[in-house]
PDB file of the backbone (N, CA, C, O) and the ligand in Angstrom, with CONECT records:
HET     ZN  A 101       1
ATOM      1  N   UNK A   1      52.488  89.058  90.003  1.00  0.00           N
ATOM      2  CA  UNK A   1      53.756  88.314  89.932  1.00  0.00           C
ATOM      3  C   UNK A   1      54.308  88.090  91.343  1.00  0.00           C
ATOM      4  O   UNK A   1      54.530  89.022  92.116  1.00  0.00           O
ATOM      5  N   UNK A   2      54.509  86.857  91.622  1.00  0.00           N
ATOM      6  CA  UNK A   2      54.952  86.527  92.970  1.00  0.00           C
ATOM      7  C   UNK A   2      56.453  86.272  93.007  1.00  0.00           C
ATOM      8  O   UNK A   2      57.003  85.509  92.213  1.00  0.00           O
ATOM      9  N   UNK A   3      57.070  86.919  93.927  1.00  0.00           N
ATOM     10  CA  UNK A   3      58.512  86.695  94.082  1.00  0.00           C
ATOM     11  C   UNK A   3      58.748  85.671  95.174  1.00  0.00           C
ATOM     12  O   UNK A   3      58.244  85.778  96.292  1.00  0.00           O
ATOM     13  N   UNK A   4      59.520  84.693  94.807  1.00  0.00           N
ATOM     14  CA  UNK A   4      59.792  83.634  95.774  1.00  0.00           C
ATOM     15  C   UNK A   4      61.230  83.764  96.269  1.00  0.00           C
ATOM     16  O   UNK A   4      62.167  83.194  95.711  1.00  0.00           O
ATOM     17  N   UNK A   5      61.351  84.511  97.300  1.00  0.00           N
ATOM     18  CA  UNK A   5      62.697  84.727  97.833  1.00  0.00           C
ATOM     19  C   UNK A   5      63.031  83.658  98.855  1.00  0.00           C
ATOM     20  O   UNK A   5      62.362  83.515  99.879  1.00  0.00           O
ATOM     21  N   UNK A   6      64.056  82.927  98.560  1.00  0.00           N
ATOM     22  CA  UNK A   6      64.472  81.886  99.493  1.00  0.00           C
ATOM     23  C   UNK A   6      65.602  82.419 100.375  1.00  0.00           C
ATOM     24  O   UNK A   6      66.747  82.565  99.946  1.00  0.00           O
ATOM     25  N   UNK A   7      65.241  82.691 101.584  1.00  0.00           N
ATOM     26  CA  UNK A   7      66.238  83.242 102.499  1.00  0.00           C
ATOM     27  C   UNK A   7      66.896  82.107 103.269  1.00  0.00           C
ATOM     28  O   UNK A   7      66.237  81.285 103.906  1.00  0.00           O
ATOM     29  N   UNK A   8      68.175  82.096 103.187  1.00  0.00           N
ATOM     30  CA  UNK A   8      68.902  81.050 103.891  1.00  0.00           C
ATOM     31  C   UNK A   8      69.907  81.695 104.827  1.00  0.00           C
ATOM     32  O   UNK A   8      71.061  81.930 104.472  1.00  0.00           O
ATOM     33  N   UNK A   9      69.443  81.967 106.007  1.00  0.00           N
ATOM     34  CA  UNK A   9      70.317  82.640 106.961  1.00  0.00           C
ATOM     35  C   UNK A   9      70.370  81.868 108.263  1.00  0.00           C
ATOM     36  O   UNK A   9      69.393  81.261 108.703  1.00  0.00           O
ATOM     37  N   UNK A  10      71.508  81.916 108.842  1.00  0.00           N
ATOM     38  CA  UNK A  10      71.673  81.258 110.127  1.00  0.00           C
ATOM     39  C   UNK A  10      71.729  82.315 111.225  1.00  0.00           C
ATOM     40  O   UNK A  10      72.674  83.099 111.312  1.00  0.00           O
ATOM     41  N   UNK A  11      70.714  82.317 112.043  1.00  0.00           N
ATOM     42  CA  UNK A  11      70.662  83.320 113.107  1.00  0.00           C
ATOM     43  C   UNK A  11      71.160  82.729 114.413  1.00  0.00           C
ATOM     44  O   UNK A  11      70.796  83.176 115.500  1.00  0.00           O
ATOM     45  N   UNK A  12      71.988  81.730 114.281  1.00  0.00           N
ATOM     46  CA  UNK A  12      72.434  81.026 115.476  1.00  0.00           C
ATOM     47  C   UNK A  12      73.342  81.885 116.331  1.00  0.00           C
ATOM     48  O   UNK A  12      73.321  81.806 117.559  1.00  0.00           O
ATOM     49  N   UNK A  13      74.124  82.690 115.680  1.00  0.00           N
ATOM     50  CA  UNK A  13      75.117  83.447 116.423  1.00  0.00           C
ATOM     51  C   UNK A  13      74.779  84.931 116.452  1.00  0.00           C
ATOM     52  O   UNK A  13      74.198  85.467 115.508  1.00  0.00           O
ATOM     53  N   UNK A  14      75.137  85.567 117.513  1.00  0.00           N
ATOM     54  CA  UNK A  14      74.846  86.984 117.660  1.00  0.00           C
ATOM     55  C   UNK A  14      75.936  87.845 117.069  1.00  0.00           C
ATOM     56  O   UNK A  14      76.885  87.359 116.454  1.00  0.00           O
ATOM     57  N   UNK A  15      75.774  89.126 117.271  1.00  0.00           N
ATOM     58  CA  UNK A  15      76.725  90.053 116.676  1.00  0.00           C
ATOM     59  C   UNK A  15      78.047  90.061 117.428  1.00  0.00           C
ATOM     60  O   UNK A  15      79.058  90.553 116.925  1.00  0.00           O
ATOM     61  N   UNK A  16      78.031  89.525 118.608  1.00  0.00           N
ATOM     62  CA  UNK A  16      79.276  89.497 119.369  1.00  0.00           C
ATOM     63  C   UNK A  16      80.179  88.362 118.892  1.00  0.00           C
ATOM     64  O   UNK A  16      81.336  88.251 119.299  1.00  0.00           O
ATOM     65  N   UNK A  17      79.631  87.538 118.034  1.00  0.00           N
ATOM     66  CA  UNK A  17      80.452  86.485 117.441  1.00  0.00           C
ATOM     67  C   UNK A  17      80.591  85.268 118.332  1.00  0.00           C
ATOM     68  O   UNK A  17      81.396  84.381 118.046  1.00  0.00           O
ATOM     69  N   UNK A  18      79.819  85.209 119.408  1.00  0.00           N
ATOM     70  CA  UNK A  18      79.918  84.049 120.273  1.00  0.00           C
ATOM     71  C   UNK A  18      79.173  82.883 119.654  1.00  0.00           C
ATOM     72  O   UNK A  18      77.945  82.815 119.699  1.00  0.00           O
ATOM     73  N   UNK A  19      79.913  81.995 119.094  1.00  0.00           N
ATOM     74  CA  UNK A  19      79.292  80.893 118.391  1.00  0.00           C
ATOM     75  C   UNK A  19      80.294  79.770 118.181  1.00  0.00           C
ATOM     76  O   UNK A  19      81.504  79.943 118.330  1.00  0.00           O
ATOM     77  N   UNK A  20      79.752  78.627 117.834  1.00  0.00           N
ATOM     78  CA  UNK A  20      80.649  77.533 117.492  1.00  0.00           C
ATOM     79  C   UNK A  20      80.769  77.421 115.973  1.00  0.00           C
ATOM     80  O   UNK A  20      81.254  76.431 115.425  1.00  0.00           O
ATOM     81  N   UNK A  21      80.314  78.460 115.340  1.00  0.00           N
ATOM     82  CA  UNK A  21      80.407  78.499 113.885  1.00  0.00           C
ATOM     83  C   UNK A  21      81.877  78.408 113.484  1.00  0.00           C
ATOM     84  O   UNK A  21      82.725  79.112 114.033  1.00  0.00           O
ATOM     85  N   UNK A  22      82.166  77.542 112.530  1.00  0.00           N
ATOM     86  CA  UNK A  22      83.555  77.343 112.117  1.00  0.00           C
ATOM     87  C   UNK A  22      84.146  78.575 111.456  1.00  0.00           C
ATOM     88  O   UNK A  22      83.483  79.290 110.704  1.00  0.00           O
ATOM     89  N   UNK A  23      85.383  78.790 111.756  1.00  0.00           N
ATOM     90  CA  UNK A  23      86.070  79.934 111.169  1.00  0.00           C
ATOM     91  C   UNK A  23      87.156  79.476 110.218  1.00  0.00           C
ATOM     92  O   UNK A  23      87.687  78.371 110.329  1.00  0.00           O
ATOM     93  N   UNK A  24      87.462  80.334 109.301  1.00  0.00           N
ATOM     94  CA  UNK A  24      88.503  80.035 108.332  1.00  0.00           C
ATOM     95  C   UNK A  24      89.875  80.078 109.015  1.00  0.00           C
ATOM     96  O   UNK A  24      90.218  81.066 109.664  1.00  0.00           O
ATOM     97  N   UNK A  25      90.645  79.017 108.865  1.00  0.00           N
ATOM     98  CA  UNK A  25      91.977  78.989 109.480  1.00  0.00           C
ATOM     99  C   UNK A  25      92.942  79.953 108.817  1.00  0.00           C
ATOM    100  O   UNK A  25      94.010  80.252 109.352  1.00  0.00           O
ATOM    101  N   UNK A  26      92.560  80.425 107.669  1.00  0.00           N
ATOM    102  CA  UNK A  26      93.476  81.316 106.956  1.00  0.00           C
ATOM    103  C   UNK A  26      93.250  82.778 107.323  1.00  0.00           C
ATOM    104  O   UNK A  26      94.190  83.499 107.656  1.00  0.00           O
ATOM    105  N   UNK A  27      91.989  83.207 107.258  1.00  0.00           N
ATOM    106  CA  UNK A  27      91.731  84.635 107.447  1.00  0.00           C
ATOM    107  C   UNK A  27      90.754  84.883 108.593  1.00  0.00           C
ATOM    108  O   UNK A  27      90.379  86.028 108.843  1.00  0.00           O
ATOM    109  N   UNK A  28      90.335  83.827 109.293  1.00  0.00           N
ATOM    110  CA  UNK A  28      89.489  83.955 110.483  1.00  0.00           C
ATOM    111  C   UNK A  28      88.101  84.498 110.180  1.00  0.00           C
ATOM    112  O   UNK A  28      87.414  84.981 111.080  1.00  0.00           O
ATOM    113  N   UNK A  29      87.687  84.427 108.940  1.00  0.00           N
ATOM    114  CA  UNK A  29      86.317  84.812 108.620  1.00  0.00           C
ATOM    115  C   UNK A  29      85.413  83.618 108.869  1.00  0.00           C
ATOM    116  O   UNK A  29      85.870  82.475 108.900  1.00  0.00           O
ATOM    117  N   UNK A  30      84.121  83.893 109.047  1.00  0.00           N
ATOM    118  CA  UNK A  30      83.196  82.787 109.218  1.00  0.00           C
ATOM    119  C   UNK A  30      83.048  82.031 107.910  1.00  0.00           C
ATOM    120  O   UNK A  30      82.999  82.623 106.831  1.00  0.00           O
ATOM    121  N   UNK A  31      82.978  80.726 108.026  1.00  0.00           N
ATOM    122  CA  UNK A  31      82.829  79.906 106.829  1.00  0.00           C
ATOM    123  C   UNK A  31      81.356  79.805 106.467  1.00  0.00           C
ATOM    124  O   UNK A  31      80.493  79.717 107.340  1.00  0.00           O
ATOM    125  N   UNK A  32      81.083  79.817 105.185  1.00  0.00           N
ATOM    126  CA  UNK A  32      79.715  79.665 104.705  1.00  0.00           C
ATOM    127  C   UNK A  32      79.354  78.188 104.689  1.00  0.00           C
ATOM    128  O   UNK A  32      80.122  77.350 104.215  1.00  0.00           O
ATOM    129  N   UNK A  33      78.164  77.881 105.219  1.00  0.00           N
ATOM    130  CA  UNK A  33      77.748  76.495 105.330  1.00  0.00           C
ATOM    131  C   UNK A  33      77.017  76.043 104.088  1.00  0.00           C
ATOM    132  O   UNK A  33      76.067  76.685 103.640  1.00  0.00           O
ATOM    133  N   UNK A  34      77.467  74.939 103.539  1.00  0.00           N
ATOM    134  CA  UNK A  34      76.775  74.340 102.417  1.00  0.00           C
ATOM    135  C   UNK A  34      76.364  72.928 102.820  1.00  0.00           C
ATOM    136  O   UNK A  34      76.546  72.515 103.965  1.00  0.00           O
ATOM    137  N   UNK A  35      75.817  72.210 101.872  1.00  0.00           N
ATOM    138  CA  UNK A  35      75.301  70.872 102.178  1.00  0.00           C
ATOM    139  C   UNK A  35      76.344  70.000 102.858  1.00  0.00           C
ATOM    140  O   UNK A  35      76.099  69.446 103.930  1.00  0.00           O
ATOM    141  N   UNK A  36      77.478  69.884 102.247  1.00  0.00           N
ATOM    142  CA  UNK A  36      78.483  68.982 102.798  1.00  0.00           C
ATOM    143  C   UNK A  36      79.857  69.628 102.822  1.00  0.00           C
ATOM    144  O   UNK A  36      80.886  68.951 102.819  1.00  0.00           O
ATOM    145  N   UNK A  37      79.849  70.954 102.845  1.00  0.00           N
ATOM    146  CA  UNK A  37      81.148  71.620 102.894  1.00  0.00           C
ATOM    147  C   UNK A  37      80.994  73.024 103.443  1.00  0.00           C
ATOM    148  O   UNK A  37      79.898  73.580 103.512  1.00  0.00           O
ATOM    149  N   UNK A  38      82.120  73.567 103.825  1.00  0.00           N
ATOM    150  CA  UNK A  38      82.133  74.933 104.329  1.00  0.00           C
ATOM    151  C   UNK A  38      83.180  75.695 103.549  1.00  0.00           C
ATOM    152  O   UNK A  38      84.305  75.230 103.361  1.00  0.00           O
ATOM    153  N   UNK A  39      82.797  76.853 103.105  1.00  0.00           N
ATOM    154  CA  UNK A  39      83.715  77.612 102.285  1.00  0.00           C
ATOM    155  C   UNK A  39      83.889  79.014 102.838  1.00  0.00           C
ATOM    156  O   UNK A  39      82.993  79.578 103.466  1.00  0.00           O
ATOM    157  N   UNK A  40      85.058  79.552 102.586  1.00  0.00           N
ATOM    158  CA  UNK A  40      85.331  80.929 102.972  1.00  0.00           C
ATOM    159  C   UNK A  40      85.163  81.818 101.751  1.00  0.00           C
ATOM    160  O   UNK A  40      85.763  81.582 100.703  1.00  0.00           O
ATOM    161  N   UNK A  41      84.340  82.838 101.906  1.00  0.00           N
ATOM    162  CA  UNK A  41      84.089  83.718 100.770  1.00  0.00           C
ATOM    163  C   UNK A  41      85.200  84.729 100.568  1.00  0.00           C
ATOM    164  O   UNK A  41      85.238  85.442  99.565  1.00  0.00           O
ATOM    165  N   UNK A  42      86.093  84.780 101.525  1.00  0.00           N
ATOM    166  CA  UNK A  42      87.150  85.799 101.421  1.00  0.00           C
ATOM    167  C   UNK A  42      88.370  85.278 100.701  1.00  0.00           C
ATOM    168  O   UNK A  42      88.851  85.886  99.746  1.00  0.00           O
ATOM    169  N   UNK A  43      88.871  84.134 101.171  1.00  0.00           N
ATOM    170  CA  UNK A  43      90.132  83.666 100.596  1.00  0.00           C
ATOM    171  C   UNK A  43      89.929  82.405  99.760  1.00  0.00           C
ATOM    172  O   UNK A  43      90.856  81.929  99.104  1.00  0.00           O
ATOM    173  N   UNK A  44      88.707  81.866  99.790  1.00  0.00           N
ATOM    174  CA  UNK A  44      88.439  80.715  98.937  1.00  0.00           C
ATOM    175  C   UNK A  44      88.736  79.385  99.604  1.00  0.00           C
ATOM    176  O   UNK A  44      88.685  78.338  98.959  1.00  0.00           O
ATOM    177  N   UNK A  45      89.044  79.419 100.882  1.00  0.00           N
ATOM    178  CA  UNK A  45      89.297  78.189 101.612  1.00  0.00           C
ATOM    179  C   UNK A  45      88.033  77.334 101.661  1.00  0.00           C
ATOM    180  O   UNK A  45      86.925  77.860 101.770  1.00  0.00           O
ATOM    181  N   UNK A  46      88.204  76.025 101.579  1.00  0.00           N
ATOM    182  CA  UNK A  46      87.039  75.139 101.585  1.00  0.00           C
ATOM    183  C   UNK A  46      87.311  73.920 102.429  1.00  0.00           C
ATOM    184  O   UNK A  46      88.410  73.366 102.421  1.00  0.00           O
ATOM    185  N   UNK A  47      86.283  73.508 103.163  1.00  0.00           N
ATOM    186  CA  UNK A  47      86.382  72.302 103.978  1.00  0.00           C
ATOM    187  C   UNK A  47      85.280  71.351 103.567  1.00  0.00           C
ATOM    188  O   UNK A  47      84.105  71.715 103.543  1.00  0.00           O
ATOM    189  N   UNK A  48      85.666  70.138 103.245  1.00  0.00           N
ATOM    190  CA  UNK A  48      84.664  69.162 102.828  1.00  0.00           C
ATOM    191  C   UNK A  48      84.304  68.275 104.007  1.00  0.00           C
ATOM    192  O   UNK A  48      85.175  67.704 104.663  1.00  0.00           O
ATOM    193  N   UNK A  49      83.003  68.169 104.266  1.00  0.00           N
ATOM    194  CA  UNK A  49      82.552  67.297 105.350  1.00  0.00           C
ATOM    195  C   UNK A  49      82.159  65.948 104.781  1.00  0.00           C
ATOM    196  O   UNK A  49      81.667  65.849 103.657  1.00  0.00           O
ATOM    197  N   UNK A  50      82.387  64.908 105.577  1.00  0.00           N
ATOM    198  CA  UNK A  50      82.035  63.577 105.086  1.00  0.00           C
ATOM    199  C   UNK A  50      80.873  63.002 105.884  1.00  0.00           C
ATOM    200  O   UNK A  50      80.433  61.884 105.616  1.00  0.00           O
TER     201      UNK A  50
HETATM  202 ZN    ZN A 101      89.395  82.603 104.545  1.00  0.00          ZN2+
END
């Protein structure tokens, strides 16, 4: 049985947080990147990209 684990991680930024990764304006957490939007997993904030 083969497990097909799809890992979707962005290793763009280091642990020091130096990145241009967008942050949540509400709670300053990093936003999760989706196809056309960014969402905050903490407070539920969402940004739609066009
Ligand atoms: Zn947030």
